[in-house]
N, C-alpha and C positions, 0 to 999 in steps of 0.2 A: 457209250456214256460213261463218264468217270465214276469210279467206285466211291461211294460216300462213306464217311466215317460214322461210327456209332458211339454214343456216349453211354457208359454204364455209370449210374450215379447211386452210391450207397446212401441209405437213409441217415439222417442227422439226429443227434440227441437234442433235447430242449435247451433253451438259452442259458439257464443257470450254470450248466456244466461248462459253458464257454467262458464264464467269468471267474472261474476258479484259478488260483495261482498254480504255476508249475515251476519246478526247479529251473534255474537260469541256464546252467551249462551241462545238460544231460546229453552226452554224445554216445549213448548206448541205446539199444532198442528195448523199451520197457515191455513188460509182459502184455499190457493191453495192446500196444502197437504190434507186437509179435503175433498176437492172436488175429488182429485185423489183417496183417499181412498174409497170414496163412489162409484166412477166409478169402482174401482178395485173389490169391493164386488159384484157388479152386474155382472161383467165378470166372476167371480169365480162361482157364483151360476148358471150361464148359461153353463159353460164349464166343470166343474169338475165332474167326475163320482163318484158314491157312494163309490167305492173301493179306490179312491185316497185320500192320505193325501195332503192337499194343504200347501205349504211352500212359504210364500211371502218374497222375498229378495229385500231389498232396496240397490241398488248398486251405486257407483260413476260413473257417465256417461262417463266422459273423463279421469278417472283414474281407477286403480284397476283391478280386475281379473274376474269379473262376466259378463261384457258386452258381452264377446265372448263365453259364454256357448252355444248358438245356433250353432256357427261355429264349435265348438269342439264336438258337439252332446253329451254333458254331459248327462248321464243316471243315474237316481236313481229309482230303481224298486218300484212301488207303490206310488210314490210321484209326484205330479204335481207342478212344479216350476212356480211361478208367479214373473217375474222380473220387478222391479219397478225402473226406472231411477231417480236418485236424483242428485242434483248439487254439494252438499257439504257434508262433514262429519257431520256438524251441522244439516242439513236436515235429514240425516240418523238417527242420535240420536233422533231427534224430532219424527220421524216416529216410531221408535222402542218404545220409551217411551209412545207414544199415542196408541200403538197397531195397527197402520196402516200397519206395516210389522212385520214379525217374526224375521228376521235377518237384521242387518244393517252393511254396510261396511263403516268404518270411519278411520280417522287418529288416532294417539296415544294420542291426548289431550282430545277428546270428553268424554271418560270414566271418566276423572278427574272431568269435570263439572257435569256429571251425579251423581257421588258419592258425590260431595260437595253439590249437591241439593237433596241428599237423595233419588235418583231415583233407583229403584230395577233393575239395568242393570248390566250384567256381560260380560266379554270378554271370548268368547268360542274358539277363534282361532286368530292367529296372524302370519304375515309373518316375515321372518328373516329380519334383518336390511337392508334397501336399502338407504344407506347414501347419495348417489348422487341424490336422488329424491327431495331434497330441497336444494336450493342454493341461494347465493346472487350474483346478476349480476350488471354490470356497462356497460356504453357505451364503445365500443372498443377504442375510442380515449380519454377516460377520464384519467386525471392525478392521477388515484387511482391505486396503484400497490400492496398495502398491506392492511390488515384489519385496521392497525393503521391509515391509510390515511382516514378512514371514520369519524374521529373525526370532529365534526361540520357540517357534511354533512346531506342532506335530504335523508332519507331512507324510502321506502315504504314497508309496510307489513300489514297483517290483524291481529288485536289484538286477543290474546287468541287462536292462531292456531299454527301449526307446524312451520310456518314462524316466528312467534314471539319467539318461543322456540329457533330456530336457531339464531335469532338476539341476544338473551340473551347470548347464548353460544359463538358465534363468537366474540362479543364485549369483553366478559370476557377473551377470549384467548389472547387478545391484551391489557389487563389491562384497558378496557373501561367499562363504564356503559351506560344505556339508556339515562341518562341525558347528556352524552357527544355528542349525535347526535340529529338531528332534526327529530322526528318521523312523518311520513306522513301515515295516515291510508287509504290505497287504496286496492281495489280488483284487481285481475289479469288483467282484461281488461284495467282498468284505469292506472294501473302501467306500462303496455306495452307502452301505448301512452305517459305517463308522462316521462318515461325514454327516449323515442325516441326524444321528443321535448325539453328535458333539464329541465323540471320542477322539477325533482328529480335527485339525484346523483346515487342512487342505489335502487334496488328492490329485495326483498326476496320473492321467490315463489317456486312452485313445478312443476314437470313434468305434462303435456307437455308444460306449459307456459315457462319453462326454454328453451326448444328447439325452441319455437316460437321467443323468444327474441334473442337467438343466431343466428337464421336465418335472423333476421333483423339488425344484426350488433352488438349485445351485446356480452359480454364475462363473463364467470364465474370468480368471484373474489375468492370465497370460497364455498365449499359445506359442507355437514354434516359429512364428514369423520372424525371420531374420536371425533365428537361433538354430533350428534343426530342420532337416528335410522331411523326416518321417516318410521316406519313400518305401515302396515295397520292392523286394528283390526276389528274383526267380533263380533257383540254384539247381545245379546238376553236378554229378561227380565227373572227374576227368575221365574215368573209365567209360561212362555213358557218352560223354562228348566225343570220345575217340572211337566209339563202337558203331554198330550197325544202326542204332537209333538216331544218329546224328541228323539225317535228313528230316526225321520227325521232329527233332528239337527245333531245327530251323523253321519248319512249318508252324510249330506251336508259337514261336516268337512272332511270326508274321500274323498269325490268326489273333493273338492276344492284342497286338497293336491295333488291328482293325476293330476288335471287340471293344476296346476302350472308347473309340469314337462312337460306336453303337450305343454304349451306356449313356453318353451325354445327350443322345437324342431320345432316350427312352427312360428317363429317370423315374417318372411316376409309375409306369407299368412295371419297372424293375422293383420299385419299393413295394408295390402291391403283391408281387410274386414272392419276394424274399421275406416279407413280414411274418407270415405264419411259420416259415422255416426258422427264423430267428426267435420267434416267440415275442415279437415286439409290434407295437402299433405302426402302421404304414407311415404315419407322420414322422416318427423318430427315425425310421429307416431313410425316409426322404431327406430329413435334415442332415443325417450322417453323410448322405450322398453329396451334399453341397461342398464337402471338403475333398471330393475326389477329383482326379485329373483325367484328361482325355487322351493321354499319349504316353508312350514309352520314350526314353531318352537313351542316347548312346552310353555304353558302359566302358568303351575302350578309348575315350578321348582324354582320360586322366582327371576329369572334373570330379566324378564320384569317388575315385581313388583318393584324391586329395582331401575331400570332405570326410570320407571314412577313416582316413589316417588320423584326423583330429579326434574322432571317437575312440579309436584304438589307443592313442596316446593318453587320453583322459582315463580310460579304463585301466591301462597299465599303471598310471599314477595312483589309482585307487586299489591296486593289487587284484583287480578282477580278472586279469590275464597275467601270465607269469613274466612277461617282458615285452619290449617293443617289437612290433612286426612291421613289415613293409606291405601295406594294403594293396599296392599295385598288383600283387600276385593273385588277388582275389577275383579279378575281373577278366573275362574272356571277350575281347572286343570283336572276335570273328563273327559273332552273331549280329553285330550292328548292321550288316548288309541287308537284314530282313526288315528294317524299319522303313516306314514310309518317309519320303523326302519331306522336309519341313516346309 
């Protein structure tokens, strides 16, 4: 009988921590992540058998598709999965780059900062576009009915993230530039409060914060449909890709592709299981699940590279990265063979 993988799942902090802002381009290992990595190594040496390959996965704690691996009983023969909860895509990139995890679950902008910083990080898997996962919200009673009405308004977002990319795109769709609005740099938790008390006019954020704001009386003015993908990317270093864990990386991509299909068939059970871990009502978690997608897409066919190039060019224009990059270098299409046939 084949050897079954084991999942070690570290405990997660409460929701408010997940909604705090973090620096946009941290490519060093912070003291908190360094401590977590040290604790992780101790736990691995104590629990992994000699026959297991250990695969450390840094996942987005209140977003993404890894947190519920234990619920779905994901199995990778001969591989022990160490699940490491992280709060943001920036944290995941930081952990991958520092070698604290083997795979990091991030948004679509983090590889741009890795490449511009000459970090040896590659995208090995990506979800299909989930365009409603990023949105701009206003108060329900706000006299803002169209994107053009945002001119001169205070808009909260996190610089150098998917929310910033949506801001650039949504303003351009109305013939506006960032200089036409009043930027307010706030993380999700602060944006929720600021929108509710009128200190800002609009907030750009991602699920499940979108659903939290809606539940508190906000409304979506525009989402990413036709503007941004809001895909999730899965990253590994070139050293890990070329090393002894390569078969485990391939097996992970295949397992994740299968798992996304499982999610679509178990949305209610998943919401009930995740809700206490997120610190949110199941209804909000279920609503956030409605923007999710059931499959991975190829990363080596050039489509994601062309899309990501647009983000990189926009960020270079805003001096968020030092100059133009060729985003085709970010993607490792050799992992596409692990995807189920469409």
